[in-house]
N, C-alpha and C positions, 0 to 999 in steps of 0.2 A: 693633963692637958686637953679641951674641949675637940673634938675632930672636929672637924673646916663643915660636915655633913649638919651635925648638930649646928654649931654656930650659924650657918645660915639658913635653919631651919629657927631658929628663935627670932633672929633679924627680919627672917620674913613676918613673924608675927606680930612684931614692932611694928612692920610698915603698914602691914593692915589695922593695925591700931591710930597710927599718925594718920591712916587714911578715914578711919572713923571719928576719932575728934576731930579733924579737920570739917568735915560735913553736919559738924553738929549745929554749925552758925552759919556754912556754905549753903544755900540749899539750892536744887536743881542744875548744878552743876557738876553734878559726880562725874561726866563723861574728861573734864576737865583737870577736876581731879587727880583723878589717876592718873594722867600724864605729868600732872607736875609731881608726884610721886614718884617716876618713870625717873622724870630728868632727876631729881634727889639725889637718888642711888645709881645714876648715870654720874652725877656729879657735870652737869651739864648746865648753861644756861639758856634764859625760857626771856623770848619778846615773846609780848601779848597783845594782843590788837581788840576794840571792841569799843563801842559808844561809851560814853561817857555818863556814869551813877550806876555800873549795870555790875559792879562788887568786887574788880582786880584789887582794888585796895584793900578789902576787905578780907578777900582771900590771901593777898600777899601777908600779911597781919598776923593770919590764921598759920600758916604756914613756920613764919618768923618765930611765933609762941608756942605752938609744937614743938621746933626742933631744938629752941634754946639757943642762945648765942646773940648777939647783935646785930639789934635792923636799923637799919638807916633809910631816908626815903628825901630822893632831893628833885627839885622840880625844874622841867627843861624852860629857860629862857632865851631871849635873843641876846640877850646883854650878859650870859651867863659864859665864866671863863674858867680854864684848866684846874688854874688855882684854887675857883669858891670851893674842889671836890677835895683840895686838899688841906689848907689852912684857912679862920677867920680873921681879921685884922680890926681892930676896933678901938677907940679910947675910950679908959676905963674910969672910974668914979673920980679917981686921982687927977684926971687932966694925963694919961700918962698911956703910950700906943701898949696893945696889944696885940697877940698871935696865938689863937688856941686852934685845935685842932680841929680838921675839917670833917664833913662825916666819913671820910672815907680813914681818918685814922684816928674816929674819937673809942673809937672801940679794939682799934689793935689788931691782934691776930683771932679774938673773938667775933671779929667782923662777919654771921654768914647770912645775911638775907641784904642784898643793896637794891634798892627800887629807885630806876630814872625811872621818873614818870615823865611825859610829853618827852621822849631822846629827841626826837625831829626835830622840834624847839630849837636844841642846842646846836653850836654854831658845829662847825669840821674841825675843828682842831680840839671843843670836848670829846666828841666822837672818837679822835686819834688816843685822847689818853682814856678812855672808856674802854678801849680796843685793848690796851696796853695792860691794864687790869684784870679784862676778861681772859685773856690768853695765858697771863704769866702770874696770875694774884699777887700780882706785887704793884710797889710805885717808888720813884725812886723820889722824896723829899730832904729837904735840910741835910743835904750831903751824907744820906745813908740811901739804905734801900729797905722800904717796910713789905712786910710777907703778910697774905692775907691764905693760909692753905683751907681755908673751912670758907671759901665764898662766892656765893653765888648769886648772878648779877640773874635781875628780872626787869625788864623795860617795857614799856609800851610808846604804843605811836599815837598822836594824832588821826585819827583817817580822815576826820571831816574838813578841819581849817584848814587851806594851803599857803594863807599867806606866812611871811617869816617865820616859815620851815625850810629846814634841811632836811632832803630823805639821804637814810641812811647811806653807806658806801659797800655794796656788795662786799667787802672783803671785811665788815664790823658785823653784816649780816651774817655771814659765813661761822663766824664765834657763834653763833647762836645755837643751842641744840635742838631748840626746836622754835616755832612760832605758833600760840595757840587765841584763838578767836573766841574771845567770852562775849556770848548772848545772853538778854535774858528769858529766864526760865522757861522752857515750852508752855510746861505743863500749868493747868489754873490756878490747882492747889498751891502750889506754890510762890503764885504771884500772888493768890490773895495773902497767906503770909507774908509777903516781902512789904506788903501794903497794908495791910491789919492788924499784925502782930506786934504789940509796941517795944516786944523787944529787939527785933530789928531793926529800930526807930533809931539806939546806943549801940552802933557799933564797938566802941572801946568798952561797954560794958561788956558787951556777947563775949568780946576776946578775951579780957580778961578772967574769963570760967574757966577756959581751955589750961591744960596739964603740959606740960613740956612731956613728950613721949618717945622719940629719940633723942641725944645725944649725937646732938652736931658735929663732935671733934672725933667723934668714933666711925662715921660714914667715911672719912679716904682711906680708912683701915679695909671695913667692910668692901666696900667697892668694887675692889681689884679680886679681890675673892671670886664675885659675884661674876666678874667678868669671865673669869677663868674655869670656874665651873659648868656654866654651860654654855654647848659647843655643837657645831653647825656642819651637818651632814654634808659629803664634795654635794649632792644634791642640791642642797640649801644654798653651797654657795654660787654654783649655777643661777642660779633663782636670781640673786643677789646679783650678780653679774651683768644679768639681762635688763632688770628691773635699772641697773645705773645705764649702761649701754642707753636703753629707752630714753632716760632724759634726755643726753646728749646725742640722738641721729631719729628723734619720734616717728621722721616718715619709713627709714629704714626698718620696723615693725609692722607695715603697715597701720600706723595708729593717726585717724584724721580728726580732724576739729570744723565744725563747717563755719566757713566764710573765710578758712586759715591757710594760708601758704607755708605745710608743717615744714619744709624745707630753708623758712627764713624764721621762724617762731623764736625758735631758740640761738639765742647767742655763746650762751654757753649753759651746759645742765650741771650735775653735783658734781662737787667736787670730790678728790680722796679725802678730804676730811670728812665731810657728808654723810659721805656712805660710811668712814668709821663710826661716825656718830649713828645713825639708822641702828648699826651693828650692837651699838654698846647699848641705845637704846633698848632695843628689842631682846637683849639676851636679860636685863633688867624683869622684862613684863613674863620672859619663860621663868624667870626663877619665880616670880611671882605666884605666877600659875605654876608654880611648884614641881616644876620640869626643869633637867638638867640639858634639854640640847631645844634650839627652835625649830619652831615650826613658819610656815611661811605666813600664818595668820599675825606671826608676833611683827613680821619689820609691815604688813599692810595696815594693820592697827594705828602706826609712829606714821607711816609713807610721808602722809601730806605734809603734818608738820615738821617731820624734819629736813623731807627736800624739797615743798614748795618754796618758801623762802629762799633759797639756794638760787632759782632756774632765774637767770638775765635773761630775758625777752626782748627781741629787735620792737628800738624804740616807737615804731608804727605800733605795737601791740603795748605797750604798758600801759597803756588807759587802760584797759582790759584785762588790767593783768589779774584781778582776785578774781575776774569769771574763767579767766584762759587758765592760768597755774591749777585752780581744781578742777579744771575740766579734765586737763593733760593728766595730772597724778591720777585721777578716775579711769582714765581710758590705757595707761600704761596698766594697772593694777586688774584691767578688766583683759585686758588684752595679751599680757604674759601670763603665759602658764605654769600655775604651782607643781610642784611636786607631790 
């Protein structure tokens, strides 16, 4: 029987091959790809944010292709109802009513990646169903429960248009392991390639060149092994606890943002679940770095992506949320001494 050390070393190689395979078709988003790999092996859901046409769908199709398993995508619209995720009704060629499985049920237990595009265009009733699917990886329909043990949900928010949109409630946001911001590549060579290289003009063609690298149905077995393998020292635990408290009462740690009343800024800091997810993702990073112990940089690397979207600000500051939350998480990392 293979030892846990050898097994995890083999899976580390697979994770690196997975990252390399995705980067064959997704250029200029290396950090985003790496953080998605962390989420995959931490078994966490991801909220994507970015402008239209920056490569979010291509990125997710590449992830789905290299993992294998079922992939589904649904568009958020104001008239979308919860049942639209579960079943599809129509009249067949014989004039008889038919009911077919919807995107959640179409692949059964083989559903691996579910992409909800423009999730904030959907109504709160749809958010409620999505919340259960994310939390329990199951849904009740047709008098039975359907389970999705390998499901990973990716959702994208439309941050430009505000008409006919519904903000995702804090309870739903807290279910996402990370919120990852996707931008146009800064490197001019990457921009030239995306615009002038014809192979990037046919997304489906280049996605089809990718090979499944990691068997998606084994991740649920490997992920707990990673969590048990990577240890946190007492000093690291104290550091994590200080980071947590600083998200709740930043003024107690001497953290200041210009023009902000720090005592009124944060209505709710990171949740217990949020800090647990931070440690889960940090352990995966330590494992990918070849360590069996956590270092402060593991938490720092994904602190904003895991914690930022969980912070609830006072209404007076919500319109400045993007700037203030990034400033606050950066200030916390700069202020809290690392062991």
